[in-house]
C-alpha positions as CSV (number, residue, x, y, z in Angstrom):
1,X,115.7,95.2,79.2
2,X,116.2,97.2,82.4
3,X,119.4,98.7,81.1
4,X,117.6,99.7,77.9
5,X,114.9,101.3,79.8
6,X,117.2,103.3,82.0
7,X,119.2,104.3,78.9
8,X,115.9,105.5,77.3
9,X,115.2,107.6,80.5
10,X,118.6,109.2,80.3
11,X,118.0,110.1,76.6
12,X,114.7,111.7,77.5
13,X,116.3,113.7,80.3
14,X,119.1,114.9,78.1
15,X,116.7,115.8,75.3
16,X,114.5,117.8,77.8
17,X,117.5,119.8,79.0
18,X,118.7,120.3,75.4
19,X,115.3,121.5,74.3
20,X,115.1,123.9,77.3
21,X,118.4,125.5,76.3
22,X,118.7,125.0,72.6
23,X,115.1,125.7,71.5
24,X,113.5,129.1,71.9
25,X,111.2,127.8,74.7
26,X,109.9,131.3,75.5
27,X,108.5,131.5,72.0
28,X,106.5,128.4,72.5
29,X,102.8,129.0,73.2
30,X,102.4,128.8,77.0
31,X,99.9,126.3,78.2
32,X,96.8,127.6,80.1
33,X,97.3,127.6,83.8
34,X,95.7,124.6,85.3
35,X,93.1,125.5,88.1
36,X,92.9,122.6,90.5
37,X,90.4,122.2,93.3
38,X,92.1,119.5,95.3
39,X,92.7,122.0,98.1
40,X,89.1,123.2,97.9
41,X,89.8,126.7,96.4
42,X,90.7,126.8,92.7
43,X,94.4,127.6,92.2
44,X,97.2,127.2,89.7
45,X,98.9,123.9,90.4
46,X,102.2,125.7,90.7
47,X,100.9,128.0,93.4
48,X,99.7,125.2,95.7
49,X,102.4,124.2,98.3
50,X,101.7,120.5,97.8
51,X,102.4,117.7,95.3
52,X,99.5,117.6,92.9
53,X,99.3,115.9,89.5
54,X,96.6,116.5,86.8
55,X,95.7,114.1,84.0
56,X,93.8,115.9,81.2
57,X,91.6,113.2,79.7
58,X,90.6,115.2,76.6
59,X,93.7,117.3,75.9
60,X,96.0,114.4,75.8
61,X,94.2,111.6,74.1
62,X,95.7,108.2,74.8
63,X,95.2,105.3,72.4
64,X,93.9,102.7,74.9
65,X,90.9,100.5,75.4
66,X,89.6,103.1,77.9
67,X,88.2,100.6,80.3
68,X,90.3,101.3,83.5
69,X,91.5,104.3,85.5
70,X,94.9,102.6,85.8
71,X,95.5,103.2,82.0
72,X,95.3,107.0,82.7
73,X,97.6,107.1,85.7
74,X,100.8,105.6,84.4
75,X,102.6,108.9,84.3
76,X,101.8,110.1,87.8
77,X,104.7,109.8,90.2
78,X,104.1,108.2,93.6
79,X,101.0,106.4,92.3
80,X,100.9,102.7,91.6
81,X,97.8,101.9,89.6
82,X,97.4,98.4,88.2
83,X,94.7,96.4,86.6
84,X,94.3,93.0,88.1
85,X,92.9,91.5,84.9
86,X,90.2,90.4,87.4
87,X,87.2,92.7,87.2
88,X,85.5,91.0,90.1
89,X,88.0,92.7,92.4
90,X,88.4,96.2,90.9
91,X,91.7,97.8,90.3
92,X,94.7,98.4,92.6
93,X,95.6,102.0,93.4
94,X,98.1,103.1,96.1
95,X,99.7,106.5,96.7
96,X,103.2,106.7,98.3
97,X,102.7,103.1,99.6
98,X,99.3,103.7,101.2
99,X,96.6,101.3,100.2
100,X,98.8,98.3,99.1
101,X,97.3,95.9,101.7
102,X,93.9,96.0,100.0
103,X,93.0,92.5,98.5
104,X,90.0,94.1,96.8
105,X,88.7,97.6,96.3
106,X,90.7,100.6,97.3
107,X,91.9,101.4,100.9
108,X,94.0,104.2,102.2
109,X,93.2,106.5,99.3
110,X,90.2,108.8,99.1
111,X,88.2,108.7,95.9
112,X,85.7,111.3,94.5
113,X,83.7,111.9,91.4
114,X,82.5,115.5,90.8
115,X,82.9,116.0,94.6
116,X,80.8,113.0,95.6
117,X,82.7,110.5,97.7
118,X,83.5,107.1,96.2
119,X,85.2,106.2,99.4
120,X,82.8,105.2,102.2
121,X,83.2,106.6,105.7
122,X,84.9,103.4,106.9
123,X,87.7,104.1,104.4
124,X,87.0,101.5,101.6
125,X,86.3,102.8,98.1
126,X,85.5,101.6,94.6
127,X,86.6,102.7,91.1
128,X,84.2,100.5,89.0
129,X,81.6,103.3,88.6
130,X,84.0,106.0,87.5
131,X,82.6,107.5,84.3
132,X,85.7,107.6,82.1
133,X,83.8,108.4,79.0
134,X,82.7,111.7,80.4
135,X,85.9,112.5,82.3
136,X,87.6,115.9,81.8
137,X,90.5,115.5,84.2
138,X,91.8,113.5,87.1
139,X,93.5,115.3,90.0
140,X,95.8,113.4,92.3
141,X,96.8,115.0,95.6
142,X,99.7,113.3,97.4
143,X,101.2,114.1,100.7
144,X,100.2,115.9,103.9
145,X,97.4,118.0,102.6
146,X,95.4,114.8,101.8
147,X,94.6,114.6,105.5
148,X,92.1,117.5,105.0
149,X,89.9,114.9,103.4
150,X,89.6,112.8,106.6
151,X,89.8,109.1,107.3
152,X,92.1,106.9,105.1
153,X,93.4,109.9,103.1
154,X,96.9,108.6,102.3
155,X,96.3,110.4,99.0
156,X,93.3,111.8,97.1
157,X,92.1,110.9,93.6
158,X,89.4,113.0,92.1
159,X,87.7,112.7,88.7
160,X,85.8,115.6,87.2
161,X,83.4,115.2,84.3
162,X,82.9,117.6,81.4
163,X,80.1,120.2,81.2
164,X,77.6,120.7,78.4
165,X,78.6,122.9,75.4
166,X,76.9,125.0,72.8
167,X,76.3,124.1,70.0
168,X,75.3,120.6,71.0
169,X,77.9,117.8,70.6
170,X,77.3,114.1,70.3
171,X,80.0,111.5,70.3
172,X,80.6,107.8,69.9
173,X,83.6,105.7,70.8
174,X,84.4,102.0,70.2
175,X,87.5,99.9,70.8
176,X,88.2,96.2,70.5
177,X,91.2,93.9,71.1
178,X,92.4,90.5,72.0
179,X,90.8,88.2,74.6
180,X,87.4,89.5,73.5
181,X,87.9,93.0,74.9
182,X,85.4,95.5,73.6
183,X,84.1,98.8,74.6
184,X,81.4,101.0,73.2
185,X,80.2,104.4,74.5
186,X,77.9,107.3,73.5
187,X,77.8,110.8,74.9
188,X,75.6,113.9,74.4
189,X,76.6,117.4,75.6
190,X,74.4,120.5,75.2
191,X,73.9,123.9,76.6
192,X,70.9,126.1,76.3
193,X,71.0,129.5,78.0
194,X,71.6,129.0,81.7
195,X,71.2,125.2,81.5
196,X,73.7,122.6,80.3
197,X,73.8,118.8,80.5
198,X,75.9,115.8,79.7
199,X,74.6,112.2,79.2
200,X,77.0,109.3,78.8
201,X,76.6,105.5,78.5
202,X,79.7,103.3,78.4
203,X,79.7,99.5,78.1
204,X,82.7,97.3,78.5
205,X,83.0,93.5,78.1
206,X,85.8,90.9,78.0
207,X,86.2,87.2,77.7
208,X,89.3,87.6,79.9
209,X,93.0,87.0,79.5
210,X,92.7,84.2,82.0
211,X,90.4,81.3,82.2
212,X,87.2,82.0,84.1
213,X,87.6,85.8,83.9
214,X,84.7,86.9,81.7
215,X,83.2,90.3,82.7
216,X,80.9,93.0,81.5
217,X,80.2,96.4,83.0
218,X,77.8,99.2,82.0
219,X,78.2,102.7,83.5
220,X,75.7,105.6,83.0
221,X,76.5,109.1,84.0
222,X,74.4,112.2,83.7
223,X,75.1,115.8,84.8
224,X,72.9,118.8,84.8
225,X,74.1,122.4,85.5
226,X,71.6,125.2,86.1
227,X,72.9,128.8,86.7
228,X,70.7,131.7,87.8
229,X,72.2,134.9,89.0
230,X,74.7,134.2,91.8
231,X,73.4,130.6,92.3
232,X,74.5,127.5,90.5
233,X,73.1,124.0,91.0
234,X,74.6,120.7,89.7
235,X,72.8,117.4,89.7
236,X,74.8,114.2,89.0
237,X,73.2,110.8,88.5
238,X,75.3,107.7,88.2
239,X,74.5,104.0,87.7
240,X,76.6,100.8,87.4
241,X,75.7,97.3,86.4
242,X,78.3,94.5,86.5
243,X,76.4,91.1,86.5
244,X,78.1,87.7,87.1
245,X,81.7,88.9,86.7
246,X,83.9,85.8,87.0
247,X,86.7,85.6,89.5
248,X,89.8,83.5,88.4
249,X,91.4,84.0,91.8
250,X,95.2,84.4,92.3
251,X,97.9,81.9,91.3
252,X,100.7,80.5,93.4
253,X,104.2,80.7,92.1
254,X,104.2,77.2,90.5
255,X,100.8,77.9,88.8
256,X,102.0,81.3,87.5
257,X,105.2,79.8,86.1
258,X,103.4,76.9,84.5
259,X,100.4,78.7,82.8
260,X,99.6,82.3,83.7
261,X,96.3,82.0,81.8
262,X,94.8,79.4,84.1
263,X,92.3,79.8,86.9
264,X,92.5,77.9,90.1
265,X,90.6,74.6,90.6
266,X,88.5,76.3,93.3
267,X,87.4,79.0,90.9
268,X,86.1,76.4,88.5
269,X,84.5,74.1,91.1
270,X,82.7,76.9,92.9
271,X,82.1,79.1,89.8
272,X,83.5,82.1,91.8
273,X,81.8,85.3,90.6
274,X,80.5,88.6,91.7
275,X,77.5,90.8,90.7
276,X,77.4,94.5,91.5
277,X,74.7,97.1,91.0
278,X,75.0,100.7,92.1
279,X,72.8,103.8,91.8
280,X,73.5,107.2,93.2
281,X,72.3,110.8,93.0
282,X,74.1,113.9,94.1
283,X,73.3,117.6,94.1
284,X,75.6,120.6,94.7
285,X,74.3,124.2,95.2
286,X,76.7,127.2,95.4
287,X,75.6,130.7,96.1
288,X,77.8,133.8,96.0
289,X,77.2,136.7,98.4
290,X,79.8,139.4,97.9
291,X,83.2,138.0,98.8
292,X,81.7,134.8,100.2
293,X,80.4,131.6,98.7
294,X,78.2,129.0,100.3
295,X,78.3,125.5,99.0
296,X,76.2,122.5,100.0
297,X,76.6,119.0,98.6
298,X,74.1,116.2,99.3
299,X,74.3,112.7,97.9
300,X,72.7,109.3,98.4
301,X,73.2,105.9,96.8
302,X,72.9,102.2,97.1
303,X,75.4,99.4,96.2
304,X,74.3,95.8,96.0
305,X,76.9,93.0,95.9
306,X,76.5,89.3,95.6
307,X,79.7,87.2,95.6
308,X,80.4,83.5,95.5
309,X,83.7,82.6,97.2
310,X,85.8,79.4,97.0
311,X,85.5,78.6,100.7
312,X,85.8,74.8,101.1
313,X,82.8,73.0,102.3
314,X,84.6,71.4,105.3
315,X,85.7,74.9,106.5
316,X,82.0,75.9,106.8
317,X,81.5,73.2,109.4
318,X,82.8,75.7,111.9
319,X,79.8,77.2,113.7
320,X,81.4,80.6,113.5
321,X,81.8,80.4,109.7
322,X,80.0,83.1,107.7
323,X,79.6,80.7,104.7
324,X,80.8,81.1,101.1
325,X,78.2,83.4,99.5
326,X,78.1,87.1,100.4
327,X,74.9,89.1,99.9
328,X,75.5,92.7,100.8
329,X,73.2,95.7,100.4
330,X,74.9,99.1,101.2
331,X,72.8,102.2,101.2
332,X,74.9,105.4,101.9
333,X,74.3,109.1,102.1
334,X,76.0,112.3,103.2
335,X,76.0,116.1,103.3
336,X,78.9,118.5,103.1
337,X,78.4,122.2,103.7
338,X,81.1,124.8,103.4
339,X,81.7,128.6,103.4
340,X,84.4,130.3,101.5
341,X,85.5,133.9,102.1
342,X,87.9,135.8,100.0
343,X,89.3,139.1,101.3
344,X,92.6,140.7,102.3
345,X,94.8,140.5,105.4
346,X,97.2,143.3,105.9
347,X,96.5,144.3,102.4
348,X,97.4,140.9,101.0
349,X,95.2,138.2,99.4
350,X,93.6,136.0,102.0
351,X,90.9,133.3,101.8
352,X,89.3,131.0,104.3
353,X,87.3,127.8,103.9
354,X,85.3,126.3,106.8
355,X,82.8,123.4,106.6
356,X,81.3,120.3,108.1
357,X,80.2,117.0,106.7
358,X,78.1,114.1,107.8
359,X,78.5,110.7,106.1
360,X,76.6,107.5,106.8
361,X,77.0,104.0,105.4
362,X,74.9,100.9,106.3
363,X,75.7,97.4,105.4
364,X,73.0,94.8,105.5
365,X,75.2,91.7,105.3
366,X,74.0,88.2,104.8
367,X,76.2,85.1,104.4
368,X,75.1,81.7,103.0
369,X,76.8,78.4,102.4
370,X,78.1,78.0,98.9
371,X,76.7,74.5,98.4
372,X,73.5,72.5,98.6
373,X,74.3,68.8,99.1
374,X,77.0,68.0,96.5
375,X,76.1,71.0,94.3
376,X,78.8,73.7,94.6
377,X,78.7,77.4,93.8
378,X,75.1,78.0,94.7
379,X,73.3,79.8,97.6
380,X,72.7,77.4,100.4
381,X,71.7,77.7,104.1
382,X,72.0,81.0,106.0
383,X,75.1,81.4,108.1
384,X,75.4,85.1,108.9
385,X,73.1,88.0,109.2
386,X,74.2,91.3,110.6
387,X,73.5,95.0,110.2
388,X,76.6,97.2,110.2
389,X,76.6,101.0,110.3
390,X,79.3,103.6,110.3
391,X,78.7,107.4,110.8
392,X,81.3,110.1,110.3
393,X,81.0,113.7,111.5
394,X,83.8,115.9,110.4
395,X,84.6,119.6,110.7
396,X,87.3,121.3,108.8
397,X,88.8,124.7,108.2
398,X,91.7,126.0,106.1
399,X,93.2,129.4,105.1
400,X,95.6,130.6,102.5
401,X,97.5,133.9,102.6
402,X,100.2,135.6,100.6
403,X,102.0,137.8,103.1
404,X,104.4,139.2,100.5
405,X,104.9,138.9,96.8
406,X,106.0,135.4,95.7
407,X,105.3,133.8,99.2
408,X,102.1,131.8,100.1
409,X,101.1,130.1,103.3
410,X,98.4,127.5,103.6
411,X,97.2,125.8,106.8
412,X,94.2,123.8,107.8
413,X,92.7,121.3,110.3
414,X,90.1,118.6,110.3
415,X,88.4,116.9,113.2
416,X,86.8,113.5,112.6
417,X,84.4,111.5,114.8
418,X,83.7,108.0,113.4
419,X,81.4,105.5,115.0
420,X,81.1,101.8,113.9
421,X,78.2,99.7,115.1
422,X,77.3,96.1,114.4
423,X,74.1,94.3,115.2
424,X,74.1,90.5,115.0
425,X,70.9,89.0,113.6
426,X,72.1,85.4,113.5
427,X,72.4,84.0,117.0
428,X,72.4,80.2,117.2
429,X,74.1,77.5,119.3
430,X,77.8,77.9,118.9
431,X,77.5,81.3,117.4
432,X,76.7,83.9,120.2
433,X,75.5,87.4,119.8
434,X,78.4,89.4,118.4
435,X,76.9,92.9,118.5
436,X,79.1,95.8,119.5
437,X,80.4,99.2,118.6
438,X,83.5,101.3,118.6
439,X,84.3,105.0,118.2
440,X,87.4,106.7,116.8
441,X,88.3,110.4,117.0
442,X,91.2,112.3,115.4
443,X,92.4,115.8,114.7
444,X,94.4,116.3,111.6
445,X,96.4,119.6,111.2
446,X,98.3,120.5,108.1
447,X,100.5,123.4,107.0
448,X,102.4,124.4,103.9
449,X,104.7,127.2,102.6
450,X,105.5,128.2,99.0
451,X,108.1,130.5,97.5
452,X,108.4,131.7,93.9
453,X,112.2,132.4,94.0
454,X,112.5,133.0,90.2
455,X,110.2,133.5,87.3
456,X,110.2,129.8,86.5
457,X,110.9,128.1,89.8
458,X,108.8,127.5,93.0
459,X,109.8,125.8,96.2
460,X,107.3,124.4,98.6
461,X,107.2,122.4,101.9
462,X,104.2,120.8,103.8
463,X,103.6,119.0,107.0
464,X,100.6,117.2,108.4
465,X,99.0,114.5,110.5
466,X,96.5,112.0,109.3
467,X,94.8,108.8,110.3
468,X,93.2,105.6,108.9
469,X,90.6,103.5,110.7
470,X,90.1,99.8,110.0
471,X,87.4,99.2,107.4
472,X,84.3,97.0,108.2
473,X,86.0,94.1,106.5
474,X,89.1,94.5,108.6
475,X,87.0,94.7,111.8
476,X,84.9,91.7,110.9
477,X,86.8,89.0,112.8
478,X,88.9,88.9,116.0
479,X,92.5,87.7,115.7
480,X,92.3,85.5,118.8
481,X,90.0,83.1,117.1
482,X,87.0,84.2,119.2
483,X,83.6,85.3,118.1
484,X,82.7,88.8,117.0
485,X,84.3,91.9,115.5
486,X,87.8,93.0,116.3
487,X,86.9,96.3,117.9
488,X,90.2,96.3,119.7
489,X,92.0,97.4,116.5
490,X,93.3,101.0,116.7
491,X,93.4,103.4,113.8
492,X,96.8,104.0,112.1
493,X,98.1,107.6,112.7
494,X,100.6,109.2,110.4
495,X,102.9,112.2,110.5
496,X,104.1,113.2,107.0
497,X,106.3,115.9,105.5
498,X,107.3,116.8,102.0
499,X,109.4,119.4,100.2
500,X,110.0,120.0,96.5
501,X,110.5,122.4,93.6
502,X,108.3,123.0,90.6
503,X,109.6,124.4,87.3
504,X,107.5,125.8,84.4
505,X,108.9,127.5,81.3
506,X,106.8,127.5,78.2
507,X,105.8,123.9,77.7
508,X,108.5,122.5,79.9
509,X,107.0,121.5,83.3
510,X,108.8,119.5,86.0
511,X,108.5,118.7,89.6
512,X,110.8,117.1,92.2
513,X,109.5,116.1,95.6
514,X,111.1,114.5,98.7
515,X,108.7,112.9,101.2
516,X,108.5,111.0,104.4
517,X,105.6,109.5,106.3
518,X,105.8,107.9,109.8
519,X,102.9,105.8,110.9
520,X,102.0,104.5,114.4
521,X,99.8,101.4,114.8
522,X,100.2,100.4,111.1
523,X,97.4,98.0,110.1
524,X,98.6,94.6,108.8
525,X,97.3,91.1,108.4
526,X,97.5,88.9,111.5
527,X,96.1,85.5,110.5
528,X,94.1,83.7,107.9
529,X,92.1,80.6,108.9
530,X,88.8,79.1,107.9
531,X,88.0,81.6,105.3
532,X,88.7,84.5,107.7
533,X,91.4,87.1,107.5
534,X,92.1,89.0,110.6
535,X,94.2,92.2,111.2
536,X,96.4,93.6,113.8
537,X,98.3,96.8,114.7
538,X,101.9,96.1,113.7
539,X,103.6,99.0,115.5
540,X,105.5,101.8,113.6
541,X,106.1,102.0,109.9
542,X,107.9,104.5,107.6
543,X,107.5,105.4,104.0
544,X,110.0,107.8,102.5
545,X,111.3,108.6,99.0
546,X,111.5,110.9,96.0
547,X,109.4,111.6,93.0
548,X,110.3,113.3,89.8
549,X,108.2,114.1,86.8
550,X,108.6,116.2,83.7
551,X,106.8,117.1,80.5
552,X,108.7,118.8,77.7
553,X,108.8,119.5,73.9
554,X,111.5,117.7,71.9
555,X,110.8,119.6,68.7
556,X,107.9,121.3,67.0
557,X,106.0,117.9,66.7
558,X,107.6,115.7,69.4
559,X,106.8,115.7,73.1
560,X,108.2,113.7,76.0
561,X,107.3,112.8,79.5
562,X,109.0,111.0,82.4
563,X,107.9,110.0,85.9
564,X,110.2,108.4,88.4
565,X,109.5,107.2,92.0
566,X,111.9,105.8,94.5
567,X,110.5,104.7,97.8
568,X,111.5,102.7,100.9
569,X,108.5,101.4,102.9
570,X,109.4,99.4,106.0
571,X,108.0,98.2,109.4
572,X,110.0,99.9,112.1
573,X,108.9,97.5,114.9
574,X,109.0,93.7,115.0
575,X,105.8,91.7,115.3
576,X,104.4,88.2,114.6
577,X,102.6,87.1,111.4
578,X,101.4,83.9,109.7
579,X,103.2,82.0,107.0
580,X,100.1,80.4,105.5
581,X,96.7,78.9,106.1
582,X,95.3,77.6,108.3
583,X,96.9,79.8,110.9
584,X,94.8,80.8,113.9
585,X,97.6,82.5,115.9
586,X,100.6,84.4,114.3
587,X,103.8,82.6,115.0
588,X,106.4,83.8,112.5
589,X,108.6,86.8,113.6
590,X,108.7,89.8,111.3
591,X,111.9,91.7,112.1
592,X,112.1,95.5,112.3
593,X,113.2,96.9,108.9
594,X,111.2,94.4,106.9
595,X,109.7,95.9,103.8
596,X,106.0,96.6,103.6
597,X,104.5,94.2,101.0
598,X,103.0,95.5,97.8
599,X,105.4,98.5,97.5
600,X,108.1,98.4,94.8
601,X,111.3,100.3,95.7
602,X,111.4,101.9,92.2
603,X,109.0,102.6,89.4
604,X,109.3,104.6,86.3
605,X,107.3,105.7,83.2
606,X,108.5,107.3,80.0
607,X,106.9,108.2,76.8
608,X,107.4,110.1,73.5
609,X,104.6,111.3,71.3
610,X,104.6,112.7,67.8
611,X,101.8,114.6,66.0
612,X,98.6,116.3,67.1
613,X,94.9,115.8,67.0
614,X,94.7,116.3,63.3
615,X,96.6,114.0,60.9
616,X,98.9,111.2,61.9
617,X,100.1,110.7,65.4
618,X,102.2,108.0,67.2
619,X,103.4,107.2,70.7
620,X,106.0,104.9,72.3
621,X,106.0,104.4,76.1
622,X,107.8,102.2,78.6
623,X,107.0,101.3,82.2
624,X,109.3,99.8,84.8
625,X,108.1,98.3,88.2
626,X,110.6,97.0,90.7
627,X,110.3,93.8,92.6
628,X,107.3,93.6,94.9
629,X,107.2,91.7,98.2
630,X,104.0,89.7,98.3
631,X,103.6,89.0,102.0
632,X,104.5,90.4,105.4
633,X,107.0,87.6,106.3
634,X,109.0,88.7,103.2
635,X,109.8,85.2,101.9
636,X,108.6,85.7,98.3
637,X,108.5,88.5,95.7
638,X,107.0,89.2,92.3
639,X,109.9,89.9,89.9
640,X,110.6,93.4,88.5
641,X,109.6,94.0,84.9
642,X,109.8,96.5,82.1
643,X,107.1,96.6,79.4
644,X,106.8,98.7,76.3
645,X,103.8,99.8,74.3
646,X,103.3,101.6,71.0
647,X,100.4,103.1,69.1
648,X,99.6,105.1,66.0
649,X,96.5,106.7,64.7
650,X,95.0,109.3,62.4
651,X,92.9,112.3,63.5
652,X,90.3,113.8,61.1
653,X,88.6,117.2,61.5
654,X,85.7,118.4,59.4
655,X,83.3,121.3,59.7
656,X,80.6,119.2,61.4
657,X,82.8,117.1,63.6
658,X,86.1,115.5,64.4
659,X,87.4,112.0,65.2
660,X,90.2,109.6,65.0
661,X,91.1,105.9,64.5
662,X,94.0,104.2,66.2
663,X,95.9,100.9,66.6
664,X,97.8,100.2,69.9
665,X,100.1,97.3,70.9
666,X,100.5,96.6,74.5
667,X,103.4,94.5,76.0
668,X,105.3,94.9,72.8
669,X,107.9,92.3,73.5
670,X,105.5,89.8,75.0
671,X,106.9,89.9,78.5
672,X,105.5,87.4,81.1
673,X,105.0,89.2,84.4
674,X,102.6,89.6,87.4
675,X,100.7,92.8,86.7
676,X,99.4,92.9,90.3
677,X,99.7,90.9,93.5
678,X,97.3,90.0,96.2
679,X,99.2,90.9,99.3
680,X,99.2,88.3,102.1
681,X,96.8,85.9,100.3
682,X,96.2,83.1,102.8
683,X,96.8,80.3,100.4
684,X,99.9,81.9,98.9
685,X,98.1,82.6,95.7
686,X,99.6,86.0,95.4
687,X,100.0,86.5,91.6
688,X,97.6,88.0,89.1
689,X,99.2,87.7,85.6
690,X,99.2,90.5,83.1
691,X,98.4,89.8,79.4
692,X,101.0,89.1,76.8
693,X,101.4,91.0,73.6
694,X,97.9,92.4,72.8
695,X,96.5,94.6,70.0
696,X,93.7,97.1,70.4
697,X,91.9,99.0,67.6
698,X,89.5,101.9,68.1
699,X,87.8,104.9,66.8
700,X,85.8,107.9,68.0
701,X,83.7,110.5,66.3
702,X,82.2,113.7,67.7
703,X,79.5,115.5,65.8
704,X,79.0,119.2,66.3
705,X,75.6,120.7,65.7
706,X,75.2,123.9,63.7
707,X,75.3,127.0,65.8
708,X,71.9,128.1,67.0
């Protein structure tokens, strides 16, 4: 299977070269230049001296269920995005090996929706509220310039939603497949004079591929734009409801080999589950004054989480135990103000961006026993009560200049000041007052250089420094078995560099990038005992590799795409770790040169597509993920795999609307594999199985009102 896949890649590459030389590429209609905002000033992707990928959600319609962000990111090099098939723990996203240690949520990668942070100031983010129904594009910024976004910016993923249109447009989408998967969404877009708006409601539900993995999730998103003269205001409202999402937990190797559909005994006995509700509101105001623009973003929201864990009853006998039920209320808010000036320096284009942001997150955390008498999986006695708060104050500036034709220089700096504070409200015999606080500061400079050395080729190079603080969950417990938060943890600090070339000719677009990132005080798991996971600074680490991506026409009706990533991610220093649970003190040596868990050495994606929006269309794609180490001590791995998918559909266009129907088959050859892994899971339940062969059918229709 692997040989067939690499043979397929070779065919695609040869066809791309052949089409570039044999076909009259210059006669093909040139795609509109993509204006990205990942570096805060709109620019053509080819002109930015950084690795940026853009996924156009509406221009390239993919025949998928449409329930996860990971479905849309398969063709982005350097990005590992995988659905856990466990909607209680969100998706896994890592960029160039940053973020793989997260056992739930997203760490090490900054997330944004219409400019509003989906990553909290402590560095932990969520994807569950991303409004995929209303999405226009996703921008992925990799490499050094990510540091301009502050804490935990190993990469940046931004989703932008569509604007209203005239005449009014209303749409409906639905899809259904195996394992009770179903999704239904409705959307309205309208523009009247200087006002336009978008309203979208998307509901997803599943019975789950695995036992005890039923889930449902409803996302509402609304956006209102108002323009008046030189001033524009955007209001964004977003809400998420995901009640009683079941958690099947991970499987150990024997369980995975025996029956990948099963859930663990603990998941059934404690009825492990999670409920999430989130509401947020954001407003952005921009005002132009001559060559300057002022922009202010303000946002506020609240996320409420209740989760029942499978912590054994006996474990909770420890007076320091926080119980097995988490009740967490997290209000958050922030303001970002920036000034942009566009002028000339020495007669050449020059622009400057300067700004500051204040972000605040509070966590009102309560812990309860997950039993009452012999009844399991219920809220019992109070075992933890604390108020956590993190505040971040950042200042940043960046400038771009073209000193001569075909050359561009971009540089910037960001200073971050982040304060963590915890107030213990549960002080009893055997559990002392664990209040405390810690402060982290960092300055992150970046610089890049670009050169257009031919009409179709550009070279770029970039360098920068970034940092990542521990999240509140990683600070929660000391790794010496004592009471209180582990405020001795230091932030990880990274120096990174990249260089590459970008090629565009007609519809042929390709990028090749070499990168390296050296991290000091890498954050890693130290121990797992009594339901607590603790973290440590594991010395130096290095991530380096290469990325290549290409999109190209194969003929008048066929198009191809390829994305390849090769990466080595290793610890450069030796340290001690734990081999299992319970483990209060790390005692297993991890040698220098050991691979960082969760990072495959190679990954690849390839696809061919035939047809267009009208009439019949078809697609065939393949994905390869190399073997993945599942723990720090490097004694077990998830096997490499290659999976294929195929889809076909028909697009219909009429005077009053357009739509399509489709049928898609995932895991075409019914391969058994671990779609994701839980890195360093204390009970060695690392594996989260992916579904076997599955079929999805769907349709969408967009109705266009008559012109007013």
